[in-house]
C-alpha positions in Angstrom: 0.2 0.5 -0.2 2.9 2.4 0.7 3.9 1.7 -2.7 0.7 1.9 -4.7 -1.5 4.0 -2.5 -3.7 5.1 -5.1 -4.1 1.6 -6.6 -7.8 0.3 -5.9 -6.2 -3.6 -6.2 -3.8 -2.6 -3.5 -6.6 -0.6 -1.0 -8.6 -3.6 -1.4 -5.9 -5.4 -0.3 -5.1 -3.8 2.6 -9.2 -3.6 3.4 -8.6 -7.4 3.4 -6.1 -7.6 5.8 -7.4 -5.0 7.7 -11.0 -6.9 8.0 -9.0 -10.1 9.2 -7.6 -8.4 11.7 -10.4 -6.6 13.3 -8.9 -3.1 12.3 -12.6 -1.5 11.1 -11.9 1.8 11.7 -8.9 1.2 9.1 -11.0 -1.2 6.6 -13.9 1.6 6.9 -11.2 4.3 5.7 -9.4 2.0 2.7 -13.3 1.1 1.4 -14.0 4.8 1.3 -10.9 5.6 -0.4 -11.1 2.8 -2.8 -14.6 3.7 -3.7 -13.5 7.2 -4.6 -10.6 6.2 -6.9 -12.5 4.1 -9.4 -15.9 2.5 -10.3 -17.1 0.2 -7.7 -16.1 -3.5 -8.5 -17.7 -6.2 -7.3 -14.7 -7.0 -5.0 -15.0 -3.4 -3.9 -18.6 -4.3 -3.3 -18.0 -7.1 -1.3 -15.5 -5.3 1.0 -17.9 -2.2 1.4 -20.8 -5.0 2.5 -18.5 -6.3 4.8 -17.6 -3.5 6.4 -21.7 -2.9 6.5 -22.2 -5.5 8.2 -19.7 -4.9 11.2 -21.3 -1.3 11.0 -24.6 -2.8 11.9 -26.2 -1.6 8.5 -27.6 -4.4 7.0 -29.5 -3.3 4.6 -26.3 -1.4 2.9 -25.0 -4.6 2.9 -27.7 -6.4 1.5 -28.4 -4.1 -1.6 -24.3 -4.0 -2.3 -24.0 -8.1 -2.5 -27.4 -8.5 -4.4 -26.0 -5.9 -6.8 -22.4 -7.4 -7.0 -24.1 -10.8 -7.3 -26.6 -9.7 -10.1 -23.7 -8.0 -12.1 -21.4 -11.1 -12.1 -23.8 -13.7 -11.8 -24.1 -15.8 -9.0 -21.6 -18.2 -9.4 -19.5 -15.3 -8.7 -18.3 -15.4 -5.3 -19.2 -18.1 -2.8 -17.9 -15.5 -0.1 -20.5 -12.9 -1.4 -23.4 -16.0 -0.3 -21.9 -16.3 2.7 -21.6 -12.6 3.3 -25.8 -12.0 2.4 -26.7 -14.8 4.4 -24.8 -13.1 7.8 -26.8 -9.8 6.5 -30.1 -11.6 6.1 -29.7 -13.0 9.4 -29.1 -10.1 11.2 -32.2 -8.8 9.8 -34.3 -12.1 10.7 -35.0 -13.9 7.3 -33.5 -17.1 8.4 -35.0 -18.9 5.7 -33.1 -16.9 2.9 -30.3 -16.6 5.0 -29.8 -20.2 5.1 -30.5 -20.8 1.1 -27.5 -18.4 1.0 -25.3 -20.3 3.1 -26.1 -23.3 1.5 -25.5 -21.8 -1.9 -22.0 -20.7 -0.6 -20.9 -24.4 0.1 -22.7 -25.1 -3.3 -19.5 -23.1 -4.5 -16.8 -23.8 -2.4 -17.4 -26.8 -0.1 -14.8 -26.0 2.0 -15.7 -23.0 2.9 -15.7 -23.4 6.8 -17.6 -20.0 7.8 -20.5 -20.9 5.7 -21.2 -24.5 7.7 -20.6 -22.4 11.3 -23.2 -20.0 10.0 -25.6 -22.8 9.2 -25.0 -24.6 12.6 -25.9 -20.9 13.9 -28.9 -21.0 12.0 -29.9 -24.4 12.3 -30.1 -23.5 16.6 -32.7 -20.8 15.6 -34.7 -22.4 14.0 -38.6 -23.8 16.0 -38.0 -26.6 16.5 -34.6 -26.3 17.4 -32.4 -29.1 15.3 -29.2 -30.2 17.1 -28.4 -32.8 14.7 -28.1 -30.8 11.8 -26.2 -28.0 13.4 -23.9 -30.8 15.3 -23.3 -32.1 11.6 -22.8 -28.5 10.4 -20.2 -27.1 12.8 -18.3 -31.0 12.7 -18.1 -29.6 8.6 -17.4 -25.7 9.9 -14.2 -27.2 12.1 -12.9 -29.6 9.5 -12.9 -26.5 7.1 -10.6 -24.6 9.2 -13.2 -22.4 11.2 -11.8 -21.9 15.1 -13.8 -24.0 17.9 -16.4 -22.2 19.9 -16.9 -22.8 22.9 -20.3 -21.9 23.3 -21.5 -24.2 20.0 -19.1 -27.1 21.8 -21.4 -26.5 25.0 -24.4 -26.6 23.2 -24.0 -29.3 21.0 -22.6 -32.1 23.6 -24.2 -35.0 23.2 
């Protein structure tokens, strides 16, 4: 980023790093800066949607993600489907959230975060589906998600 501060690809890369490290103020600033330098592309919209989710602006995230998926096709990004699922769950659209998580997994069967979110969604269903949640959580762990002590306790046999 220091060598190419005005290049959208460098800003997007730095934003991804900041998101992973939880440096939301920096991620937010980098996203804004990238949006001023170039026309939004699918990756930039995804990053902006992730920042919006972190800020609790779920409707904005949903709008950005749906726009990107419409422009780039539904096979474009399993991460976009997973992020859309998170945003939909946050506003209470559980069935649609589950569909997006399943779509993400169909595009990338190794996407641990989508399995993790499906486990969480399964526990929010009425009636609660512990067996399905357990399977999704085991898949999440198998594909790199960090263990969650709360889920470990809730899903203990």
